[in-house]
C-alpha positions in Angstrom: 159.9 72.2 -14.9 158.0 70.2 -17.3 159.6 70.7 -20.1 163.1 69.8 -17.8 161.2 66.8 -17.1 160.8 65.8 -21.0 164.5 66.7 -21.8 165.6 64.2 -19.0 163.5 61.7 -19.7 164.6 62.1 -23.8 167.8 62.0 -22.9 168.1 58.9 -21.1 165.6 57.4 -23.7 168.7 57.9 -25.8 171.3 56.2 -23.5 172.0 52.5 -23.9 170.3 50.3 -21.3 173.2 47.8 -19.8 170.3 45.8 -17.1 166.9 46.0 -17.3 164.8 44.3 -14.2 161.5 43.1 -15.8 158.6 42.6 -13.5 161.0 40.2 -10.8 159.0 38.7 -8.4 160.8 36.9 -5.6 158.6 34.8 -2.8 160.2 32.7 -0.1 157.4 29.8 0.2 154.2 31.7 1.1 156.5 35.0 2.0 156.6 37.9 -0.7 159.8 39.7 -0.5 159.8 41.3 -3.6 156.1 41.6 -5.7 156.9 43.4 -8.2 160.2 45.2 -9.4 161.1 46.9 -13.0 164.1 49.2 -13.3 166.5 50.4 -16.0 169.5 51.4 -15.4 171.7 53.2 -18.0 175.5 52.8 -19.2 178.0 54.6 -16.7 175.0 55.4 -14.4 175.4 54.7 -10.8 172.0 53.5 -8.9 171.3 53.2 -5.6 168.4 50.8 -3.6 167.7 52.9 -0.7 165.6 51.2 2.4 164.8 50.3 5.5 165.8 46.4 6.6 163.6 43.7 4.8 162.8 46.4 2.1 164.0 43.9 -0.7 166.6 45.7 -1.9 169.4 43.3 -0.8 167.4 40.7 -2.7 167.1 42.3 -5.8 170.4 43.3 -6.3 171.7 39.5 -5.4 169.1 38.4 -8.5 171.3 40.6 -10.6 174.6 39.0 -9.3 172.6 35.6 -10.0 172.6 34.3 -6.2 169.1 34.3 -6.2 167.0 33.1 -8.7 163.4 34.9 -9.1 160.6 33.4 -9.0 158.8 36.0 -11.8 160.5 37.9 -14.7 163.5 38.5 -16.5 166.8 39.9 -15.7 169.0 41.7 -19.0 172.4 43.0 -18.7 172.8 44.6 -22.2 169.8 42.9 -23.9 170.8 39.4 -22.8 168.2 37.6 -21.0 170.1 36.3 -17.8 167.6 35.1 -15.4 168.9 31.7 -15.8 172.6 32.3 -16.5 174.9 30.9 -13.3 176.6 34.0 -11.7 180.1 33.3 -12.7 178.8 33.9 -16.3 176.8 37.7 -15.9 179.8 39.8 -15.9 179.2 41.4 -12.9 181.5 42.6 -9.9 180.7 42.7 -6.3 182.0 44.2 -3.2 180.2 42.1 -0.4 179.7 44.0 3.1 182.8 42.1 4.4 184.9 42.3 1.5 185.3 38.5 1.0 189.2 38.6 1.1 191.1 36.0 0.9 193.1 35.6 3.5 196.3 33.6 2.5 196.6 35.8 -0.4 198.7 38.8 -0.7 196.8 42.3 -1.8 198.4 41.8 -5.3 197.4 38.2 -5.6 193.5 38.6 -4.1 193.1 41.2 -6.6 194.7 39.3 -9.5 192.6 36.3 -8.8 190.0 36.4 -11.1 192.2 37.9 -13.7 193.4 34.3 -13.6 190.4 33.3 -13.3 189.5 34.1 -16.6 193.1 32.9 -18.6 194.7 36.8 -19.0 198.1 36.5 -19.8 200.4 37.2 -16.7 202.2 40.0 -18.3 198.7 41.8 -18.8 197.5 40.7 -15.1 200.2 42.4 -13.7 200.2 45.6 -15.7 196.5 45.2 -14.8 197.0 44.8 -10.9 199.2 47.4 -10.9 197.2 50.1 -12.4 193.9 48.9 -10.2 196.2 49.1 -7.1 197.5 52.8 -8.0 193.6 53.9 -9.0 193.1 52.7 -5.2 196.3 54.1 -3.9 197.5 50.8 -2.4 200.3 50.1 -4.7 202.9 50.0 -1.4 200.9 48.1 0.1 200.9 45.2 -3.0 202.5 42.3 -0.8 200.7 42.6 2.4 197.7 39.9 3.5 194.3 41.4 4.8 194.9 40.9 8.3 198.0 43.5 8.1 195.3 45.8 6.2 192.2 48.6 8.1 189.4 48.1 7.2 189.4 50.9 4.7 192.3 49.4 2.9 190.3 46.5 2.8 187.5 47.8 0.9 189.4 49.5 -1.5 191.2 45.8 -2.0 187.5 44.2 -2.5 186.8 47.3 -4.8 189.9 46.7 -6.8 189.7 43.2 -7.1 185.7 43.8 -8.8 187.1 46.5 -10.8 190.0 45.0 -12.1 188.1 42.2 -14.2 186.0 45.6 -15.8 182.6 44.0 -15.3 180.0 45.5 -17.4 178.3 46.0 -13.6 179.8 46.6 -10.3 177.7 45.4 -7.3 177.8 47.3 -4.3 176.4 45.5 -0.7 176.4 48.2 1.7 180.3 48.1 1.4 180.9 50.9 4.3 178.7 50.0 6.6 181.6 48.2 8.4 183.6 51.5 8.9 183.5 54.1 11.0 181.7 57.3 10.0 184.4 59.7 9.2 186.3 56.6 7.3 183.4 56.4 5.6 182.7 59.6 4.0 186.5 60.0 2.7 185.6 56.2 1.4 182.7 56.7 -0.6 184.2 60.1 -2.2 187.1 58.1 -3.2 184.8 55.5 -4.7 182.7 58.2 -6.0 186.0 59.3 -7.9 186.7 56.3 -9.2 183.6 55.1 -11.0 183.3 58.4 -12.1 186.8 58.1 -13.9 185.8 55.0 -15.3 182.3 55.6 -16.4 181.3 51.9 -14.6 177.6 51.1 -14.8 177.0 50.4 -10.5 173.9 48.9 -8.7 174.4 50.6 -4.9 172.3 49.1 -1.8 172.6 51.1 1.4 170.2 52.1 4.2 171.9 55.0 4.9 170.5 58.3 2.9 173.6 60.4 2.9 175.6 57.8 1.2 172.9 57.2 -1.2 172.1 61.1 -1.7 176.1 61.7 -2.3 176.7 58.7 -4.3 173.8 58.1 -6.5 172.6 59.5 -10.3 169.5 57.8 -9.2 168.0 56.8 -6.1 165.4 53.8 -5.9 163.3 54.2 -2.8 161.8 50.6 -2.0 159.3 49.9 1.3 158.3 46.2 1.9 159.6 45.1 -1.7 157.7 48.0 -3.2 159.0 50.9 -5.3 158.1 53.9 -3.6 160.0 56.2 -5.7 162.8 56.8 -7.9 164.4 59.8 -9.0 167.5 61.9 -9.0 168.7 62.6 -5.3 167.4 66.1 -6.0 164.0 64.7 -6.8 164.1 62.5 -3.8 164.8 65.0 -1.3 162.6 68.4 -2.6 159.7 66.5 -4.2 159.0 63.3 -2.1 155.8 61.2 -3.9 154.5 59.6 -0.7 155.2 59.5 3.3 157.5 57.0 3.3 159.8 58.8 1.3 159.4 62.0 2.9 160.3 60.6 6.1 162.5 58.2 5.3 164.6 60.6 3.5 166.2 63.7 5.6 163.5 65.0 8.7 160.5 66.4 7.9 157.6 67.6 9.5 154.4 66.0 8.1 150.9 68.0 8.5 147.5 66.1 7.7 145.2 68.8 6.5 142.5 69.7 3.9 143.3 72.1 1.1 140.0 74.4 0.8 138.8 75.7 -2.8 139.9 79.1 -1.2 143.0 77.4 -1.8 144.1 77.4 1.5 145.3 74.5 3.5 144.3 73.7 7.0 145.8 71.1 9.1 143.6 69.4 11.0 145.1 70.9 14.5 144.8 74.5 13.1 147.9 75.3 11.0 147.1 77.2 7.9 149.0 78.5 4.7 148.2 79.4 1.1 148.5 75.8 -1.2 147.2 75.3 -4.4 145.2 72.4 -6.4 142.1 70.6 -6.0 139.9 70.1 -2.7 141.0 67.0 -0.6 142.8 65.6 2.3 146.7 65.7 2.1 150.0 65.8 3.9 152.2 68.8 3.7 155.8 68.1 4.2 158.1 70.8 5.3 161.9 70.3 5.4 163.6 71.9 8.8 165.7 74.4 7.0 162.3 75.9 5.3 161.3 77.3 9.0 163.2 79.9 9.3 163.8 82.7 12.0 160.7 85.2 11.3 163.5 88.1 10.2 165.1 85.7 7.8 161.3 86.3 5.9 159.9 89.6 6.5 157.7 88.3 3.4 155.8 86.0 5.7 153.7 86.8 8.6 155.1 85.6 11.7 154.1 83.0 13.8 154.9 82.7 17.5 156.3 78.8 18.2 157.2 77.3 22.0 160.3 75.5 21.9 160.0 72.0 22.8 163.3 70.8 22.6 166.9 71.7 21.5 169.7 69.6 20.2 173.4 71.2 19.5 174.7 69.5 16.5 178.2 71.3 15.3 176.5 73.8 12.5 173.3 74.2 13.1 171.0 73.5 16.0 167.9 71.5 16.0 164.7 72.4 17.5 161.4 71.0 18.2 158.8 73.5 17.9 154.9 73.8 18.9 153.3 76.4 16.5 149.1 76.2 17.0 149.1 72.6 17.8 151.7 71.5 15.3 154.9 69.7 16.1 157.6 71.4 13.6 161.3 70.5 12.9 164.0 73.5 12.5 167.2 74.0 12.1 169.1 77.2 12.5 172.1 78.7 13.4 172.4 80.8 17.3 175.4 83.0 18.5 177.4 81.2 21.0 175.8 81.1 24.3 172.5 82.3 23.0 171.7 78.3 22.7 167.5 78.5 23.1 166.0 76.4 25.6 162.8 74.1 25.8 160.2 76.4 27.1 161.7 79.3 25.3 159.7 81.4 22.4 161.0 82.9 18.5 159.1 83.9 16.0 159.2 81.8 12.7 157.7 81.8 9.3 157.4 79.1 7.3 158.6 79.3 3.1 156.3 79.3 1.1 157.8 77.8 -1.5 159.6 74.9 0.7 156.2 73.2 0.8 155.4 70.1 -0.7 152.1 67.9 -0.9 152.4 64.2 -0.8 148.7 61.9 -0.9 147.1 60.8 2.5 147.2 56.9 1.4 150.7 56.7 2.2 
């Protein structure tokens, strides 16, 4: 694992850096929204800023766009300091939450708008617009107006307009937030394929963990303006660095306890299992999929748990368990008609390979 991380870091260092945030700070009066933010984004990379409302992710994106001036620090695009460069000179494309389409212009004219402003020849504009509408599968709607389109179609027009300029950086500010769940899933798949085909360097802001895990090459988890962790979706989910990351990304059981000198983690409320590392207070993180029915992990000693709640989710049932005074969350499948009920008991096993530890401080 150590060698793998080193190879990945070496590979990243050889890629061209397109965006650099260097010790960015943003204050509004006496309120600090972003205290000290640093990040590098490489060519063709899709990076997601993920966190709850008010964590500073949208402020960071808008500082890169040039809509907000940082209080301190520098922002570079392709090595050029753009900290005080006006937004219209930054070579970035942006798709807003509300799409911001021009209602009096057709789909084609909306996509063409930025090309007119940069003085592109009409013949070249027409070709570029046709290409972008083809890529977002809206060429048959070129002469319609935004009011005649669905929310998903409007989102694709906004994306085509931003990409038509072939920006150095594409910024996406929660572009799926106004769509229903089913359409959101389909469009983010389309977006992922389009950005990959164009190799567009992209910064994406969302509070939706599923979008981040699905789309991003790297995720930056933010909390109260502070970066909690940066890593691939797999690293963020499987190896959270802090309690906040563990709780914010997916479901998990958090168990406070102590690692003893004999290599055993002992929870404050009685549960214990093998662990490694120096003696210290710590939090064990267990994802629902790492708690199994006992017969699925015969090599692990079974434990009897009491079901406190049972929620059906279609492809799985989520159980709230109590085991030796500890509350656990378990995802499993049960035959039709055999959904467990509160009060039932079930023999479970905790997969030791799925247990992670995070510092108690956070």
